[in-house]
C-alpha positions in Angstrom: -1.8 -8.7 11.0 -4.4 -6.4 12.4 -7.7 -5.5 10.5 -7.7 -2.1 9.1 -11.4 -2.3 7.6 -12.9 -0.2 10.1 -10.3 2.5 9.2 -9.8 2.3 5.5 -12.0 5.4 5.2 -9.0 7.4 6.3 -7.2 6.0 2.9 -10.0 7.0 0.8 -9.7 10.6 2.5 -6.1 10.9 1.9 -6.6 9.9 -1.6 -9.5 12.5 -2.0 -7.3 15.2 -0.3 -4.0 14.0 -2.4 -1.6 11.6 -1.2 1.4 14.1 -1.5 3.0 15.0 2.1 0.3 17.3 3.4 0.7 20.1 5.9 -1.7 20.9 8.9 -2.8 24.1 6.9 -4.0 21.6 3.7 -5.9 19.4 6.0 -7.5 22.3 7.6 -8.2 23.8 4.2 -9.9 20.8 3.1 -11.7 20.2 5.8 -13.3 23.9 5.6 -14.0 23.3 2.1 -15.9 20.1 2.5 -17.4 20.7 5.5 -15.9 17.2 7.1 -14.9 17.6 10.8 -12.1 15.4 11.4 -10.8 14.3 15.0 -7.5 14.9 16.2 -6.4 11.3 15.6 -7.8 11.4 12.1 -5.8 14.3 11.3 -2.8 12.8 12.5 -3.1 9.7 11.0 -4.0 11.3 7.5 -0.8 13.2 7.9 1.3 10.5 9.1 -0.1 8.5 6.0 0.8 11.1 3.7 4.3 11.3 4.7 4.4 7.6 4.8 3.2 7.6 1.1 5.6 10.7 -0.1 8.5 8.9 1.7 7.8 5.2 0.2 7.1 7.2 -3.3 10.4 8.8 -3.4 12.4 5.6 -2.2 10.8 3.3 -4.8 10.9 6.0 -7.5 14.1 4.6 -8.8 13.0 1.8 -11.5 15.9 -0.3 -10.0 14.7 -0.7 -6.4 12.3 -3.4 -5.9 8.6 -2.0 -5.1 7.4 -3.4 -1.6 3.9 -4.5 -3.2 5.4 -6.2 -6.2 4.7 -10.0 -6.4 8.0 -12.2 -6.9 7.5 -14.6 -9.8 7.2 -18.6 -9.2 10.1 -20.1 -10.9 9.3 -21.4 -14.3 9.0 -25.1 -14.4 8.7 -27.2 -17.6 5.6 -29.4 -18.0 7.9 -32.4 -19.0 9.6 -32.0 -15.5 5.8 -32.0 -13.7 4.9 -35.2 -15.6 8.2 -36.6 -14.7 7.7 -36.1 -11.0 4.0 -37.2 -11.2 5.0 -40.2 -12.6 8.0 -41.1 -10.3 6.0 -40.3 -7.3 8.4 -37.3 -6.3 6.3 -35.3 -4.1 7.6 -32.7 -1.6 5.8 -32.2 1.7 
């Protein structure tokens, strides 16, 4: 996975502007109000991130859909099963 740390400020800017799908006018107005000048690629990236965020928020809004960030729970193992495996030397590689 590529290192996104140098560009994480774009996510912070998106959160500041608002994560809903942004229009060019909204980005331009925000820049004018804050005095922050964005490069073309920064503006494009924020616009794309806002569209992706909105799309995913709509897709995963339904509670029956599995969230892409939701961790999968490990299967429950009884303490007795662990002790038995350790005593028997049944180790999996």
